[in-house]
C-alpha positions as CSV (number, residue, x, y, z in Angstrom):
1,M,-2.0,85.4,162.4
2,S,1.8,85.8,162.6
3,T,3.5,89.1,162.5
4,A,7.0,90.3,161.6
5,S,7.9,90.2,165.3
6,D,7.4,86.4,165.3
7,A,10.1,85.9,162.7
8,P,13.0,85.8,165.2
9,K,11.1,83.3,167.3
10,R,10.6,81.1,164.3
11,R,14.2,81.4,163.3
12,G,15.2,80.5,166.9
13,K,13.2,77.3,166.7
14,A,15.0,76.2,163.5
15,P,17.0,72.9,164.0
16,A,20.7,73.3,164.7
17,G,21.7,71.6,161.5
18,E,19.6,74.0,159.5
19,R,21.2,77.0,161.2
20,V,24.7,75.6,160.5
21,A,23.8,75.0,156.9
22,D,22.4,78.6,156.6
23,W,25.6,79.9,158.2
24,A,27.8,78.0,155.7
25,D,25.6,79.0,152.8
26,G,26.1,82.7,153.6
27,R,29.8,82.2,153.4
28,L,30.4,79.4,151.0
29,G,27.3,79.2,148.8
30,V,26.7,75.6,149.6
31,Y,23.1,75.6,148.6
32,S,23.8,76.6,145.0
33,L,26.7,74.2,144.9
34,A,24.6,71.4,146.2
35,K,21.8,72.2,143.8
36,A,24.2,72.1,140.8
37,N,25.9,68.9,141.7
38,M,23.9,66.7,144.1
39,R,21.4,65.7,141.4
40,K,24.2,64.9,138.9
41,I,23.4,61.8,136.9
42,F,25.6,58.7,136.9
43,P,25.1,55.8,134.5
44,D,24.9,52.3,135.8
45,H,27.1,49.5,134.6
46,W,29.0,46.8,136.4
47,S,32.4,47.8,134.9
48,F,32.1,51.3,136.5
49,M,32.6,49.7,139.9
50,L,36.2,49.1,139.1
51,G,37.0,52.7,139.6
52,E,35.1,52.7,142.9
53,V,37.1,49.7,144.1
54,C,40.3,51.7,143.5
55,L,38.9,54.7,145.4
56,Y,37.7,52.7,148.4
57,S,40.9,50.6,148.7
58,F,42.9,53.9,148.6
59,I,40.8,55.2,151.5
60,I,41.4,52.0,153.4
61,I,45.1,52.3,152.8
62,I,45.1,55.8,154.2
63,L,43.1,54.9,157.3
64,T,45.2,51.8,158.2
65,G,48.4,53.6,157.3
66,V,47.7,56.3,159.8
67,Y,47.2,53.7,162.5
68,L,50.5,51.9,161.6
69,T,52.4,55.1,161.5
70,L,51.7,55.7,165.2
71,F,53.7,52.6,166.2
72,F,56.4,52.2,163.5
73,N,59.9,53.4,164.2
74,P,61.7,54.1,160.8
75,S,65.3,53.7,162.1
76,M,68.1,51.5,161.0
77,A,69.9,51.7,164.4
78,E,70.7,48.2,165.6
79,V,68.9,46.9,168.7
80,E,68.6,43.5,170.4
81,Y,65.0,42.1,170.3
82,H,63.2,41.2,173.6
83,G,59.6,41.3,172.4
84,A,56.8,38.8,172.5
85,Y,58.0,36.7,169.5
86,V,60.1,34.2,171.3
87,P,62.1,32.7,168.3
88,M,63.5,36.2,167.6
89,Q,64.5,37.1,171.2
90,G,68.2,38.1,171.5
91,V,68.6,38.6,167.7
92,H,70.2,41.8,166.6
93,M,68.1,43.8,164.1
94,S,67.1,47.3,163.1
95,Q,64.6,49.3,165.0
96,A,62.4,49.3,161.9
97,Y,62.2,45.5,162.0
98,A,61.8,45.4,165.7
99,S,58.9,47.9,165.7
100,T,57.2,45.9,162.9
101,L,57.5,42.8,165.1
102,D,56.0,44.8,168.0
103,I,53.1,45.9,165.7
104,S,52.5,42.3,164.7
105,F,52.6,40.7,168.2
106,D,52.3,43.4,170.9
107,V,50.0,46.2,169.5
108,R,46.3,45.4,169.8
109,G,45.0,44.8,166.3
110,G,48.4,45.6,164.8
111,L,48.8,42.5,162.8
112,L,45.3,42.7,161.3
113,M,46.0,46.4,160.4
114,R,49.2,45.4,158.7
115,Q,47.5,42.7,156.7
116,I,44.6,45.0,155.7
117,H,47.0,47.7,154.7
118,H,49.1,45.3,152.5
119,W,46.1,43.6,150.9
120,A,44.3,46.9,150.3
121,A,47.5,48.1,148.4
122,L,47.4,45.0,146.2
123,V,43.7,45.4,145.6
124,F,44.2,49.1,144.7
125,L,46.9,48.3,142.1
126,V,44.9,45.4,140.7
127,G,41.8,47.7,140.5
128,M,43.9,50.4,138.8
129,F,45.3,47.9,136.3
130,V,41.9,46.5,135.4
131,H,40.2,49.9,135.5
132,M,42.7,51.4,133.1
133,M,42.2,48.4,130.8
134,R,38.4,49.0,130.8
135,V,39.0,52.7,130.0
136,F,41.4,51.7,127.2
137,F,39.3,49.0,125.5
138,T,36.1,51.1,125.6
139,G,37.9,54.3,124.3
140,A,36.9,56.3,127.4
141,F,40.3,58.1,127.2
142,R,39.3,60.1,124.1
143,K,38.7,63.8,124.0
144,P,38.0,65.4,126.5
145,R,39.4,62.8,128.9
146,E,43.1,62.6,127.8
147,I,44.3,64.4,130.9
148,N,42.2,62.1,133.1
149,W,44.0,59.2,131.5
150,L,47.3,60.7,132.4
151,F,46.1,61.2,136.0
152,G,45.1,57.6,136.1
153,F,48.4,56.5,134.6
154,L,50.4,58.5,137.1
155,L,48.3,57.0,140.0
156,L,49.2,53.5,138.8
157,V,52.9,54.3,138.5
158,L,53.0,56.2,141.8
159,G,51.0,53.3,143.4
160,M,53.7,50.9,142.2
161,F,56.5,52.9,143.8
162,T,54.5,53.6,146.9
163,G,54.0,49.8,147.3
164,F,57.7,49.2,146.8
165,T,58.6,51.7,149.5
166,G,56.0,50.3,151.7
167,Y,57.0,46.7,151.7
168,S,60.6,47.8,152.1
169,L,60.0,49.6,155.4
170,P,60.1,46.5,157.7
171,D,63.7,45.9,156.7
172,D,63.3,42.2,156.6
173,L,65.3,39.8,154.5
174,L,62.9,39.8,151.5
175,S,62.5,43.6,151.3
176,G,66.2,44.1,151.8
177,T,66.8,41.9,148.8
178,G,64.4,44.1,146.8
179,I,66.3,47.2,147.8
180,R,69.5,45.6,146.8
181,F,67.9,44.9,143.4
182,M,67.0,48.5,143.2
183,E,70.5,49.6,144.0
184,G,71.8,47.4,141.1
185,A,69.3,49.1,138.8
186,V,70.4,52.5,139.9
187,L,74.1,51.7,139.5
188,S,73.5,50.6,135.9
189,V,72.4,54.1,134.8
190,P,75.3,55.3,132.6
191,V,77.5,58.1,133.9
192,V,75.4,59.1,136.9
193,G,74.5,55.7,138.4
194,T,77.1,55.7,141.2
195,Y,76.2,59.3,142.1
196,L,72.5,58.5,142.3
197,S,73.2,55.5,144.5
198,F,75.3,57.5,146.9
199,F,72.6,60.2,147.0
200,I,69.7,57.7,147.6
201,F,71.5,55.6,150.2
202,G,73.6,58.3,151.8
203,G,76.8,56.4,151.1
204,E,77.6,52.8,150.5
205,F,74.8,50.2,150.4
206,P,72.9,49.7,152.7
207,G,73.8,52.8,154.6
208,T,71.7,54.1,157.5
209,D,69.4,56.5,155.7
210,I,67.4,54.4,153.2
211,I,64.6,53.3,155.6
212,P,63.9,56.8,157.0
213,R,63.9,58.2,153.5
214,F,61.6,55.5,152.2
215,F,59.4,56.2,155.3
216,V,59.1,59.9,154.4
217,A,58.3,59.1,150.7
218,H,55.8,56.4,151.7
219,V,53.8,58.2,154.3
220,L,54.1,61.8,153.1
221,L,55.4,62.5,149.6
222,L,53.9,59.8,147.4
223,P,50.5,59.6,149.2
224,G,50.2,63.4,149.1
225,I,50.7,63.5,145.3
226,M,48.4,60.6,144.8
227,L,45.7,62.2,147.0
228,G,45.9,65.3,144.8
229,L,45.7,63.3,141.7
230,V,42.6,61.4,143.0
231,V,40.8,64.7,143.8
232,A,41.7,66.1,140.4
233,H,40.6,62.9,138.7
234,L,37.2,63.0,140.5
235,I,36.8,66.7,139.7
236,L,37.3,66.0,136.0
237,V,34.8,63.1,136.1
238,F,32.2,65.5,137.5
239,Y,33.1,68.2,135.0
240,H,33.2,66.1,131.9
241,K,30.2,63.9,133.0
242,H,30.5,60.2,133.1
243,T,30.9,58.1,130.0
244,Q,28.1,55.6,129.1
245,F,27.6,52.6,126.8
246,A,25.4,53.0,123.8
247,G,21.7,52.4,124.2
248,P,18.3,53.8,123.4
249,G,18.0,57.4,124.5
250,R,21.7,57.8,125.1
251,T,23.6,60.4,123.1
252,E,26.8,62.4,123.2
253,K,24.9,65.2,124.9
254,N,23.1,63.5,127.7
255,V,23.6,60.9,130.5
256,V,21.1,58.3,131.4
257,G,21.4,56.9,134.9
258,M,20.8,57.6,138.6
259,P,21.1,60.9,140.5
260,L,24.1,61.3,142.8
261,L,21.7,61.8,145.8
262,P,20.2,59.8,147.2
263,V,20.4,56.7,144.9
264,Y,24.1,56.7,143.8
265,M,25.5,57.8,147.2
266,A,23.5,55.1,149.0
267,K,24.8,52.4,146.6
268,A,28.3,53.8,146.9
269,G,28.3,53.8,150.7
270,G,27.1,50.2,150.8
271,F,29.8,49.2,148.2
272,F,32.5,50.9,150.3
273,F,31.7,48.8,153.3
274,L,31.4,45.7,151.1
275,V,35.0,46.4,149.8
276,F,36.2,47.0,153.3
277,G,34.6,43.8,154.5
278,V,36.0,41.7,151.7
279,I,39.5,43.0,152.2
280,S,39.3,42.5,156.0
281,V,38.2,38.9,155.5
282,I,41.0,38.2,153.1
283,A,43.5,39.9,155.5
284,A,42.2,37.8,158.4
285,T,42.3,34.6,156.4
286,F,45.4,34.7,154.3
287,T,48.8,35.8,155.7
288,I,50.9,38.1,153.6
289,N,54.4,39.3,154.2
290,P,55.2,37.2,157.4
291,I,58.4,39.1,158.3
292,W,58.9,37.0,161.4
293,V,59.6,33.9,159.2
294,L,62.0,35.8,157.0
295,G,64.2,37.4,159.6
296,P,66.0,40.8,159.6
297,Y,67.9,41.9,156.5
298,R,71.6,41.2,156.4
299,P,73.7,42.0,153.3
300,D,75.4,38.7,153.4
301,Q,72.2,36.7,153.2
302,V,69.7,36.4,150.3
303,S,66.5,34.5,150.3
304,T,66.5,32.1,147.4
305,N,62.8,32.5,146.7
306,A,62.8,36.3,146.9
307,Q,60.1,37.6,144.5
308,P,58.7,41.1,144.0
309,D,55.0,41.8,144.2
310,W,53.2,41.2,140.9
311,Y,53.1,44.8,139.9
312,M,57.0,45.0,139.9
313,G,57.5,41.5,138.5
314,F,57.5,42.5,134.9
315,S,60.5,44.9,135.5
316,E,62.5,42.0,137.0
317,G,61.4,39.8,134.1
318,L,63.0,42.3,131.7
319,I,66.3,42.0,133.5
320,R,66.2,38.2,133.9
321,A,65.4,37.7,130.2
322,M,68.1,40.2,129.0
323,P,71.5,38.7,128.2
324,A,74.3,39.8,130.5
325,W,75.9,42.2,128.1
326,E,78.7,44.5,129.2
327,M,80.7,47.1,127.4
328,V,84.0,48.5,128.6
329,L,84.7,52.0,127.4
330,P,88.2,53.5,127.0
331,G,89.5,54.4,130.5
332,G,88.0,51.3,132.1
333,Y,84.4,52.5,132.5
334,T,82.0,49.5,132.3
335,L,78.5,49.8,131.0
336,N,76.2,47.1,132.4
337,L,73.9,46.8,129.3
338,G,72.2,43.7,130.8
339,V,70.5,45.9,133.4
340,A,70.6,49.4,131.8
341,I,68.8,48.4,128.5
342,P,65.8,46.8,130.3
343,L,65.4,49.4,133.0
344,V,66.7,52.6,131.4
345,V,65.4,52.1,127.9
346,I,62.7,49.4,127.5
347,F,60.8,49.9,130.8
348,P,60.4,53.7,130.4
349,L,59.5,53.3,126.7
350,I,56.7,50.9,127.5
351,L,55.3,53.2,130.2
352,T,55.6,56.3,128.0
353,S,53.8,54.5,125.1
354,I,50.9,53.7,127.5
355,A,50.7,57.3,128.8
356,V,50.7,59.0,125.4
357,Y,48.5,56.5,123.6
358,P,45.4,58.7,123.6
359,F,47.3,61.5,121.8
360,I,48.8,59.0,119.3
361,E,45.4,57.5,118.4
362,S,43.9,61.0,118.0
363,W,46.7,62.0,115.7
364,I,46.5,58.9,113.6
365,T,42.7,58.9,113.2
366,G,42.4,62.7,113.0
367,D,39.4,62.5,115.3
368,K,39.2,65.7,117.4
369,R,35.5,65.4,118.5
370,E,34.3,64.9,122.0
371,H,33.3,61.3,122.9
372,H,30.9,60.4,125.8
373,I,29.6,57.1,124.3
374,L,31.9,54.2,124.9
375,D,33.0,51.8,122.2
376,R,32.4,48.0,122.3
377,P,36.0,46.6,122.1
378,R,35.1,44.5,119.1
379,N,34.2,47.7,117.1
380,A,37.7,49.0,117.6
381,P,39.7,45.9,116.6
382,T,43.1,47.6,116.2
383,R,43.0,49.3,119.5
384,T,41.7,46.1,121.2
385,A,44.5,44.1,119.6
386,F,47.1,46.6,120.9
387,G,45.7,46.2,124.4
388,A,45.7,42.4,124.3
389,A,49.2,42.4,122.9
390,W,50.4,44.6,125.8
391,I,48.7,42.4,128.4
392,S,50.3,39.3,126.9
393,L,53.7,40.9,127.1
394,Y,53.0,41.9,130.7
395,F,52.2,38.4,131.8
396,L,55.0,36.9,129.8
397,L,57.5,39.2,131.7
398,L,55.8,38.1,134.9
399,V,56.8,34.5,134.0
400,G,60.3,35.7,133.3
401,G,60.4,37.5,136.7
402,G,59.6,34.3,138.5
403,N,61.5,31.9,136.2
404,D,63.2,30.2,139.2
405,L,59.8,29.4,140.8
406,W,58.4,28.0,137.5
407,A,61.5,25.9,137.1
408,T,61.4,24.4,140.6
409,H,57.6,24.0,140.9
410,F,57.1,22.4,137.4
411,N,60.5,20.7,137.1
412,L,61.5,22.8,134.1
413,S,64.8,24.0,132.8
414,I,65.4,27.6,133.9
415,N,67.4,28.2,130.7
416,A,64.4,26.9,128.6
417,I,62.1,29.3,130.4
418,T,64.5,32.2,129.9
419,W,64.7,31.5,126.2
420,F,61.0,31.1,126.0
421,V,60.6,34.6,127.5
422,R,63.3,36.1,125.1
423,I,61.7,34.7,122.0
424,G,58.2,35.4,123.2
425,F,59.1,39.1,123.9
426,F,59.3,39.6,120.2
427,L,56.9,37.0,118.9
428,L,54.0,36.7,121.4
429,P,52.6,40.3,121.1
430,V,52.5,40.0,117.3
431,V,50.7,36.7,117.4
432,V,48.2,38.0,120.1
433,F,47.7,41.2,118.0
434,I,46.8,39.3,114.9
435,V,44.6,36.7,116.7
436,T,42.7,39.4,118.7
437,K,42.0,41.5,115.6
438,R,40.6,38.5,113.7
439,I,38.4,37.6,116.7
440,C,37.1,41.2,116.8
441,L,36.3,41.1,113.1
442,G,34.6,37.8,113.5
443,L,32.4,39.2,116.3
444,Q,31.6,42.2,114.1
445,R,30.4,39.8,111.3
446,R,28.3,37.9,113.8
447,D,26.7,41.1,115.0
448,R,26.0,42.0,111.3
449,E,24.3,38.6,110.8
450,K,22.2,39.1,114.0
451,V,21.0,42.5,112.8
452,L,20.0,41.2,109.3
453,H,18.7,37.8,110.1
454,G,17.8,37.8,113.8
455,R,18.9,35.5,116.6
456,E,19.0,31.7,116.2
457,S,16.1,30.3,118.2
458,G,16.9,26.6,117.9
459,I,13.5,25.9,116.5
460,I,13.5,23.8,113.3
461,K,10.6,24.4,110.9
462,R,9.7,22.3,107.9
463,L,8.6,24.2,104.8
464,P,5.8,23.0,102.5
465,H,8.2,21.7,99.9
466,G,10.1,19.6,102.5
467,E,13.0,21.8,103.3
468,F,14.0,22.2,107.0
469,V,15.1,25.7,108.2
470,E,15.9,27.2,111.5
471,V,13.6,30.0,112.7
472,H,15.4,33.2,113.5
473,E,13.9,35.5,116.1
474,P,14.0,39.3,115.4
475,L,16.0,41.4,117.8
476,S,14.4,44.0,120.0
477,Q,14.8,47.7,119.2
478,E,17.3,48.0,122.1
479,Q,19.4,45.2,120.8
480,L,19.4,46.6,117.3
481,H,20.5,50.0,118.7
482,T,23.3,48.5,120.7
483,L,24.6,46.5,117.7
484,T,24.4,49.4,115.2
485,A,25.2,52.5,117.3
486,H,28.9,52.5,116.6
487,E,30.4,54.8,114.0
488,Q,32.1,53.6,110.8
489,Y,35.4,55.6,110.4
490,K,37.2,56.2,107.2
491,P,41.0,56.3,107.0
492,L,42.7,59.5,106.3
493,E,43.7,60.0,102.6
494,I,46.7,61.9,101.3
495,G,44.6,63.2,98.4
496,P,45.6,63.6,94.7
497,E,49.3,63.9,93.8
498,T,48.6,67.2,92.0
499,D,46.5,70.2,92.9
500,E,43.7,71.9,90.8
501,N,46.4,73.7,88.8
502,G,48.3,70.6,87.9
503,V,51.2,71.4,90.3
504,R,52.6,68.4,92.2
505,R,51.7,68.6,95.9
506,K,54.4,68.2,98.5
507,V,53.6,65.3,100.8
508,G,56.0,64.9,103.7
509,P,57.1,61.6,105.2
510,V,55.1,62.4,108.4
511,Q,51.9,62.8,106.5
512,K,52.5,59.6,104.6
513,L,53.2,57.7,107.8
514,R,50.0,59.1,109.3
515,A,47.9,58.0,106.3
516,R,49.5,54.5,106.4
517,L,48.8,54.1,110.1
518,S,45.2,55.4,109.6
519,R,44.6,52.7,107.0
520,G,45.9,50.2,109.5
521,Y,43.3,51.4,112.0
522,Y,40.2,51.9,109.7
523,G,41.2,50.6,106.3
524,E,40.0,47.5,104.4
525,G,40.2,44.5,106.7
526,S,40.1,46.5,109.9
527,Q,36.3,46.9,110.2
528,V,33.2,45.1,108.9
529,P,30.6,47.5,107.4
530,K,27.5,47.5,109.5
531,P,24.2,46.9,107.7
532,T,22.4,49.8,106.3
533,A,18.7,50.6,106.9
534,E,17.9,49.6,103.3
535,E,19.5,46.2,103.8
536,F,17.6,45.6,107.0
537,K,14.3,46.6,105.5
538,E,14.8,44.5,102.4
539,L,15.7,41.4,104.3
540,T,13.0,41.7,107.0
541,S,10.3,42.2,104.3
542,S,11.6,39.3,102.2
543,H,12.0,36.9,105.1
544,G,8.9,37.7,107.0
545,H,10.3,39.6,110.0
546,G,13.5,37.7,110.4
547,H,12.2,34.1,109.9
């Protein structure tokens, strides 16, 4: 029989980990925190892995970036190279370029780390792009996740500029050409362009400060902001609970899936090493950014095949497709409209429209409810058509950004490609919008037919009077639920022209515009009515359970 005096002995025999946990719980309340969150449920769907790819590639970028920072010298001071790469020996270059060569050829594992770092950055931005498209097409940005959409959008934009500053750091011929392009874009800003250029470069291009300043932005400022956004994004995912696709037992008030511990964490841990392994294999197999082939940057040299990374290509496509318009104001001040309009007007307008879209759709539809069940893209044809139109515009501008390569590789006229991009800028998104919307409506009609008549089995049956018919198999309850779980929205109506007293109501132009846009989203021709329960019962009873 134990007594109270045995308690200290028992406590003394507790494992060290338990004692540390007890100590932390007494000061931080970790037990209650773990109890509230460690059993949190996460739904399971392959598309949710896209966000995990972004997170894991971001972690890989941080880890490899810390290693590279230890050996990189962000200085534009000129030195004479005497390193291991023989073809460059005796060449004058900046210390930034020389230290990058040292990392590639003299530091153990340095070249592999550079390759992993660069490939992980590309995977991160590809993952962010596709992840945001998944969020957009499924309506996961709706209330209460509008702020999380803005966080994701800022992560994508900051990732683009972080990538730009990163591949500019080696000060090679290709990255120097990209910086020169940036300088031209800054100079095109009306009134303040020259002042901004002198402030950024510390004087005339290229100056001696741009690489050190890019280094600070790349390793400290931008990653710090992005890390804060990632943490805030994950906190909101925990707080709002994860979205899920429609299915039996899934409602707006519950989540069906796996607990965070141990199932989800085990799968996430394995997936992290899988992502790390795939990126490492790609980095070890496919060379990217071979600066030793390009040589150090010199303002009097330009590589003819200089192309930006894909995530910056659409901005260059805007400039290459824009006519070289100029306007000379009184006093001799020249406005370079050929650069200012694409980068100062169109580029920010496109990005802003993407950022505020959740608020625009909420205002148009008047839907202020919380949504935790995702849409099937076909059931929101107008939104899906907008997304497809934007993607088509993005890839069209990528073609414009590489018009010289398309011309040389496929023996095409560069002028023909430029005019194709100019005309397609106005025509292609409209065509893609119309075609995508019609496809979505066609898929809705097919779903309606499946619900009412079942799935085509391929079995042909001959009736007693000689007619041949195909047997339709009835759908399962789960399939029926998936095909009919979406809501049927009604467009906003302005209402009668007069009130109950016969007085003419005042309807402003904003309200009229909102009603017109709402009809475009949910009016006639924008959604196919899903079958009612009465229609389903009538057909199944008359056709013998869907045959």
